[in-house]
C-alpha positions as a printed Julia matrix, in Angstrom:
96×3 Matrix{Float64}:
  8.28  222.31   -92.06
  9.93  219.12   -90.87
  9.51  216.25   -93.29
  8.04  213.11   -91.72
 10.49  210.23   -91.86
  8.78  207.33   -90.04
  7.61  204.16   -91.77
  3.98  205.27   -91.64
  4.81  208.58   -93.32
  6.92  206.85   -95.96
  4.09  204.42   -96.67
  1.67  207.35   -96.97
  3.9   209.06   -99.53
  4.33  205.77  -101.38
  0.56  205.24  -101.51
  0.01  208.77  -102.84
  2.56  208.13  -105.57
  1.0   204.78  -106.5
 -2.47  206.35  -106.66
 -1.22  209.17  -108.88
  0.56  206.75  -111.2
 -2.15  204.1   -111.49
 -5.36  206.04  -111.06
 -8.35  203.69  -110.87
 -6.15  200.63  -111.45
 -4.87  201.03  -107.88
 -7.99  199.12  -106.81
 -6.18  195.96  -107.91
 -3.49  196.59  -105.3
 -5.77  197.77  -102.48
 -5.91  194.43  -100.57
 -2.11  194.23  -100.52
 -1.76  197.89   -99.58
 -4.09  197.17   -96.66
 -1.93  194.22   -95.6
  1.19  196.38   -95.76
 -0.53  199.21   -93.85
 -1.59  196.77   -91.11
  1.88  195.22   -90.95
  3.56  198.61   -90.61
  1.07  199.6    -87.89
  1.79  196.4    -85.94
  5.56  196.49   -86.26
  5.89  200.24   -85.77
  3.19  201.2    -83.25
  2.4   204.84   -82.66
  3.9   206.52   -79.61
  2.45  204.88   -76.52
  1.26  201.86   -78.52
  1.86  198.26   -77.54
  4.99  196.67   -78.92
  4.85  193.09   -80.15
  6.6   190.24   -78.37
  9.77  189.2    -80.21
  8.28  186.06   -81.81
  5.12  187.9    -82.87
  7.28  190.75   -84.21
  9.3   188.28   -86.28
  6.16  186.58   -87.62
  4.54  189.91   -88.55
  7.8   191.06   -90.15
  7.93  187.94   -92.32
  4.3   188.43   -93.34
  4.99  192.09   -94.13
  7.96  191.19   -96.33
  5.86  188.6    -98.18
  3.05  191.14   -98.69
  5.53  193.72   -99.99
  7.04  191.21  -102.41
  3.6   190.35  -103.73
  2.66  194.03  -103.88
  5.75  194.7   -105.97
  4.67  192.08  -108.51
  1.09  193.37  -108.62
  2.21  196.99  -109.01
  4.51  196.06  -111.88
  1.62  194.34  -113.65
 -0.73  197.26  -112.99
  1.88  199.72  -114.23
  2.19  197.75  -117.48
 -1.59  197.73  -117.79
 -1.73  201.49  -117.18
  0.94  202.11  -119.81
 -0.68  199.84  -122.37
 -4.03  201.49  -121.65
 -2.51  204.89  -122.36
 -0.95  203.57  -125.56
 -4.2   201.91  -126.66
 -6.16  205.1   -125.92
 -3.67  207.15  -127.9
 -3.88  204.79  -130.87
 -7.68  204.83  -130.74
 -7.59  208.64  -130.97
 -5.17  208.44  -133.86
 -2.11  209.2   -131.76
  0.97  207.21  -130.79
C-alpha cells in the first residue's frame, strides 16, 4: 500500500498521534487544530480545487505559520499536564 505523503495526510497522522498522546486533553488544542486544518485545506486544495491568488496564499500561509507556532506552545503545555496527571495518578495509587 502506498503511504500518503501530502500535507493533508501528514496532518491526519499528526492529529492521530496527538490524540493518542493527550487523550481527552486534546480538547484544549482543538480550536488550533481546526485553524491548521483549514489553513492546510486552503493552501493545498484537493485535486481540481481552486488555488488562492498569490497575495491571499501568502496571507493564509502567514496565518497558518502563526497557528502552528501557537499550537506548538499549547501542545507542549498539554503534554506537561498529561505527564503530571499520570504522575499524580500514580502517586495517588501509591506508585511512582
